[in-house]
GUKEFI-494054 format. One record per residue (C-alpha): x, y, z. Coordinates in nm, 4 decimals. Layout:
BEGIN
X:Y:Z
...
***
This chain:
BEGIN
0.5636:-0.8562:-1.3001
0.6677:-0.5653:-1.0966
0.4438:-0.2835:-0.9333
0.3839:-0.0457:-1.2135
0.2662:0.3387:-1.2087
0.1452:0.4985:-1.5177
0.0328:0.8505:-1.6015
-0.3672:0.7981:-1.6678
-0.3812:1.0575:-1.9435
-0.0647:0.9978:-2.1467
-0.0513:0.6288:-2.0388
0.3316:0.6231:-2.0088
0.4897:0.4460:-1.7374
0.6777:0.6743:-1.4734
0.7770:0.4171:-1.2141
0.8533:0.0518:-1.2075
0.9200:-0.1579:-0.8868
1.0664:-0.4849:-0.9657
0.9194:-0.6611:-0.6535
0.8730:-1.0315:-0.6988
0.7265:-1.2830:-0.4569
1.0855:-1.4121:-0.3983
1.1916:-1.0712:-0.2759
0.9118:-1.0287:-0.0712
0.9811:-1.3430:0.1201
1.3526:-1.2909:0.1436
1.4764:-1.3770:0.4836
1.7012:-1.0445:0.4659
1.5583:-0.7022:0.4771
1.5355:-0.5378:0.1342
1.5019:-0.1640:0.1347
1.4575:0.0912:-0.1377
1.4074:0.4814:-0.1327
1.3221:0.6252:-0.4464
1.2250:0.9801:-0.5852
1.0302:1.0537:-0.9147
0.8561:1.3142:-1.0892
0.5337:1.3050:-1.2919
0.2821:1.5825:-1.4208
0.3412:1.8600:-1.1855
0.4212:1.6410:-0.8860
0.7127:1.4580:-0.7195
0.6921:1.1383:-0.5122
0.9144:0.9848:-0.2446
0.8572:0.6142:-0.2354
1.0102:0.4027:0.0275
0.9810:0.0163:0.0391
1.0963:-0.2508:0.2904
1.0430:-0.6390:0.2241
1.1242:-0.9221:0.4338
0.9756:-1.2582:0.5417
0.6461:-1.2187:0.3680
0.5925:-0.8531:0.4527
0.6035:-0.5378:0.2745
0.6089:-0.1979:0.4148
0.5638:0.0973:0.1678
0.5352:0.4762:0.2318
0.4624:0.7348:-0.0347
0.4793:1.1037:-0.0159
0.3427:1.3019:-0.2993
0.3963:1.6926:-0.3206
0.1545:1.7886:-0.5814
0.1579:2.1560:-0.7210
-0.1108:2.0880:-0.9788
-0.4659:2.1052:-0.9136
-0.5232:1.7024:-0.9642
-0.2871:1.4546:-1.0072
-0.4094:1.1094:-1.1544
-0.2123:0.7802:-1.1906
-0.2817:0.4004:-1.2362
-0.1099:0.1399:-1.0364
-0.0957:-0.2162:-1.1553
0.0216:-0.4510:-0.8671
0.0324:-0.8351:-0.9343
0.1841:-0.9352:-0.6167
-0.0580:-1.1655:-0.4404
-0.0907:-0.9821:-0.0975
-0.3339:-0.8837:0.1689
-0.2903:-0.5092:0.1679
-0.3618:-0.2611:0.4568
-0.3576:0.0918:0.3380
-0.3393:0.3904:0.5734
-0.4065:0.7427:0.4280
-0.2054:0.9565:0.6687
-0.2380:1.2940:0.4810
-0.4434:1.4400:0.2072
-0.7696:1.3629:0.0328
-0.7916:1.0949:-0.2374
-1.0311:0.9321:-0.4730
-0.9328:0.5711:-0.5200
-1.1074:0.3116:-0.7617
-1.0224:-0.0548:-0.7386
-1.1091:-0.2429:-1.0538
-1.1089:-0.6064:-0.9165
-1.3469:-0.4978:-0.6428
-1.5570:-0.2757:-0.8623
-1.5512:-0.0089:-0.5831
-1.4524:0.3803:-0.5634
-1.3887:0.5635:-0.2440
-1.3267:0.9340:-0.1429
-1.0767:0.9245:0.1534
-0.9558:1.1692:0.3910
-0.6582:1.2195:0.6122
-0.6456:0.9624:0.8877
-0.8514:0.6833:0.7343
-0.7573:0.3112:0.6594
-0.8935:-0.0098:0.5002
-0.7541:-0.3541:0.4124
-0.8280:-0.5574:0.0959
-0.7243:-0.8504:-0.0818
-0.7008:-0.9260:-0.4454
-0.4238:-1.1505:-0.6135
-0.3969:-0.8810:-0.8832
-0.4938:-0.5069:-0.8129
-0.5567:-0.2401:-1.0754
-0.6007:0.0992:-0.8889
-0.6809:0.4387:-1.0031
-0.5646:0.7194:-0.7645
-0.6576:1.0973:-0.7841
-0.4848:1.3510:-0.5341
-0.5775:1.7063:-0.5015
-0.3155:1.9706:-0.4792
-0.0849:1.9576:-0.1665
0.0889:1.6786:0.0225
-0.0596:1.3394:0.0379
0.1002:1.0305:0.2238
-0.0148:0.6817:0.2137
0.1461:0.4068:0.4269
0.0846:0.0232:0.3440
0.1554:-0.2888:0.5171
0.1109:-0.5868:0.2801
0.1392:-0.9597:0.3732
0.1632:-1.2542:0.1570
-0.1361:-1.5021:0.1974
0.1035:-1.7323:0.3709
0.1991:-1.4856:0.6252
-0.1596:-1.3649:0.6456
-0.2834:-1.7149:0.7442
0.0125:-1.7683:0.9752
-0.0938:-1.4605:1.1770
-0.4545:-1.5763:1.1672
-0.3335:-1.9333:1.3040
-0.1521:-1.7649:1.5900
-0.4540:-1.5882:1.6892
-0.3091:-1.2346:1.6185
-0.6043:-1.1521:1.3765
-0.9595:-1.2432:1.3778
-1.1457:-1.1482:1.0432
-1.3773:-1.4554:0.9806
-1.5682:-1.3168:0.6825
-1.2587:-1.1395:0.5272
-1.0212:-1.4375:0.5676
-1.2750:-1.6817:0.4205
-1.2815:-1.4737:0.1008
-0.9036:-1.4645:0.0957
-0.8858:-1.8244:0.1401
-1.0989:-1.8551:-0.1731
-0.8762:-1.6137:-0.3715
-1.1598:-1.3888:-0.4092
-1.1139:-0.9842:-0.4005
-1.2536:-0.8547:-0.0872
-1.2457:-0.5468:0.1171
-1.2688:-0.5221:0.4751
-1.5066:-0.2303:0.5197
-1.7013:-0.0354:0.2436
-1.6411:0.2627:0.4720
-1.2935:0.3441:0.5502
-1.1878:0.3445:0.9213
-1.0497:0.6105:1.1283
-0.6673:0.5482:1.2079
-0.6365:0.5334:1.5867
-0.3530:0.7597:1.7292
-0.1581:0.4527:1.8647
-0.1304:0.3058:1.5048
-0.0508:0.6200:1.3567
0.2339:0.6607:1.6165
0.3529:0.3087:1.5442
0.3758:0.3931:1.1622
0.5618:0.7208:1.2394
0.8121:0.5035:1.4731
0.8643:0.2590:1.1745
0.9377:0.5333:0.9300
1.1730:0.7351:1.1431
1.3617:0.4415:1.3040
1.7243:0.5265:1.2933
1.8513:0.1677:1.3432
2.0556:-0.0092:1.0597
1.8753:-0.2388:0.8345
1.8809:-0.5581:1.0339
1.7816:-0.3972:1.3345
1.4670:-0.2512:1.1747
1.3575:-0.6068:1.0915
1.3207:-0.6655:1.4615
***
């Protein structure tokens, strides 16, 4: 099943991404850049998939007071979310958690399927995410690139888990790295490096 965005009130689907585990694990870089409108807002949604990684960036320009939508994602990944701009209220069904987050905060979570409700206030919001397949996540753990004992144990047991009950602050170095990825002018195959 793809990633699906739907309007919370009207219940109609306004965006579908045909992402599959096969695409996510492709040895070639797959890149998409899409624009769509819903309620009184428009969103630019960029995706990059390769070798068990998914990078995504969404920029929402909201002229209404509040924009609310639901996301259904059944791609089995560990998800890092970086809220770069704009306040949002986010609720994760599988985790039974609700958060009010501000610009410059991040968290990571795992759930084999994730149903999310998102509310954005008027203005511009930007969310960047890095998603790793479980195989890629455990490969990085084995290489010593990441140490998250309690979190990784829950991922191993295939249980929904969030890294921190309080969203953490994005360090300037991390935000600079995200900015560099998003503004990289190299052709597709060079971006993958």
